[in-house]
C-alpha positions in Angstrom: 20.1 -61.9 -14.1 21.4 -58.7 -12.2 22.9 -57.4 -15.4 19.4 -57.5 -17.2 17.9 -55.3 -14.3 20.6 -52.8 -14.7 20.1 -52.3 -18.1 16.4 -51.9 -17.8 16.6 -49.3 -15.0 19.2 -47.6 -17.3 16.8 -47.5 -19.8 14.0 -45.9 -17.9 16.2 -43.6 -16.2 17.4 -42.2 -19.9 14.2 -42.2 -21.2 12.6 -40.4 -18.0 15.6 -38.1 -18.6 14.9 -37.6 -22.2 10.8 -36.7 -21.4 10.1 -39.8 -23.2 7.6 -40.9 -20.4 4.3 -41.6 -21.7 1.6 -39.2 -20.2 -2.0 -38.2 -21.1 -2.2 -34.8 -20.6 -2.7 -33.6 -24.3 -2.7 -30.5 -24.0 -2.6 -28.0 -26.9 -2.2 -24.5 -26.9 -5.2 -22.2 -28.6 -4.7 -18.8 -30.3 -6.4 -15.7 -28.9 -5.8 -13.7 -32.0 -8.6 -14.9 -34.3 -8.5 -14.4 -38.2 -10.7 -11.1 -39.4 -10.8 -11.0 -43.1 -13.1 -7.7 -42.8 -10.4 -5.8 -41.2 -9.1 -3.8 -44.1 -6.5 -1.9 -42.2 -4.9 -5.6 -41.1 -2.5 -5.4 -44.1 -1.6 -2.2 -45.8 -0.3 -3.2 -49.1 -0.5 -1.0 -52.4 -1.8 -2.3 -55.4 1.0 -3.8 -57.7 3.4 -4.2 -54.6 6.3 -6.5 -55.8 7.2 -8.9 -53.1 10.4 -10.6 -55.1 14.0 -9.5 -53.6 15.5 -9.2 -57.0 15.2 -7.3 -60.0 16.3 -8.6 -63.3 18.3 -6.4 -65.6 19.6 -6.2 -69.1 22.6 -3.7 -69.5 23.4 -2.9 -73.0 26.4 -0.5 -73.2 28.2 1.0 -76.3 31.8 2.4 -75.8 33.1 4.8 -78.4 36.8 6.4 -78.2 37.4 9.8 -78.6 37.3 9.6 -82.1 34.1 7.9 -81.8 35.4 4.7 -83.1 34.3 1.4 -81.6 35.9 0.5 -78.0 37.2 -2.7 -79.1 37.6 -5.4 -76.4 37.4 -2.6 -73.5 36.7 -3.7 -69.9 33.1 -2.9 -68.2 32.8 -3.2 -64.4 29.3 -2.5 -62.5 29.4 -1.6 -59.0 26.9 -1.1 -56.4 27.2 2.8 -55.7 28.7 4.0 -52.6 26.1 5.8 -50.6 26.8 9.1 -49.2 26.8 8.4 -46.0 29.7 6.4 -46.2 31.5 9.7 -46.7 33.8 10.9 -44.2 31.6 13.1 -41.5 34.3 15.5 -40.4 35.1 17.0 -44.0 33.5 17.0 -47.2 35.9 14.6 -48.5 34.8 10.9 -49.4 35.9 8.3 -47.4 38.9 6.7 -49.4 39.2 3.8 -47.8 35.5 2.3 -48.7 35.3 0.4 -52.0 31.9 0.0 -54.5 30.9 -3.5 -54.1 31.8 -5.1 -57.8 28.6 -6.8 -59.2 29.5 -7.9 -62.6 32.8 -7.6 -64.8 33.0 -8.0 -68.5 34.3 -6.5 -72.1 32.9 -5.3 -75.1 33.0 -6.9 -78.4 34.7 -5.9 -81.6 31.9 -3.3 -82.5 32.4 -1.8 -79.1 28.8 -3.1 -77.5 28.6 -4.6 -74.1 25.4 -7.0 -73.1 24.7 -8.7 -69.8 21.7 -9.9 -67.9 22.0 -9.8 -64.5 19.9 -10.3 -61.6 20.4 -7.6 -58.6 19.5 -7.0 -54.9 15.8 -5.3 -55.2 16.9 -2.5 -52.9 19.4 -1.1 -55.6 17.6 2.3 -57.5 20.9 2.9 -59.5 24.5 1.5 -60.5 28.1 2.7 -61.1 29.3 1.5 -64.4 32.9 2.1 -65.6 34.7 1.3 -68.4 38.2 0.8 -69.3 38.9 3.9 -71.9 40.9 6.3 -71.9 40.3 9.6 -73.6 36.4 9.8 -72.6 34.0 10.2 -69.6 34.4 6.4 -68.8 32.0 6.4 -65.0 28.5 6.8 -65.3 25.9 6.4 -62.8 22.9 5.4 -63.9 19.0 4.5 -62.4 17.6 1.3 -62.6 14.0 2.3 -64.4 12.4 -0.6 -66.2 14.3 -4.1 -66.8 16.4 -2.5 -69.7 19.4 -0.1 -69.0 21.2 1.2 -72.4 24.2 3.9 -72.3 26.6 4.9 -74.5 29.9 5.9 -73.2 31.6 8.3 -76.0 
C-alpha cells in the first residue's frame, strides 16, 4: 500500500512539473493585425516576378583546336565566377587563394560538342567556363540570359 501511494504521488509530481495539470484556462492569442486586401502597398511585387530559387540552364559548347578541327574528348568545367569583392583590397592584384566554385564537370564528344542541363542558384547572372584545350582562348565568362547558353571555343 505504501508503495502504491509513492508511485501515485511521484506521478502527480511529475505531471505537475511537466505542465500536465488540467486547467480550464483556454485563453487564445488574438492577432491585432487584420488582413486588408484594399491596401495595394502591402506587397509591392512586380508583374512577372519569379519566386523560384533556381534557374534551369542548357549549356551547349563547341570546342575547336587552333586548326579549326573538333576538340575531341576535351575536359569542360563550369564555375561560379569569383566576385570582384574577393580581390585583395591593398592592391589591384587578385586574391590567389580564392578559388571559384565548381558547378559542373564533363567532356566533349568525338565531334567536339558538349551539352548538359544544369540547375543553377537563382542569384547567378553569369558562369565561367574553362575547357582543357591548349592553343586557343580556353576560358570565357558568359552571361545567363534565357534557358539556353551556347559558346564556341576556337
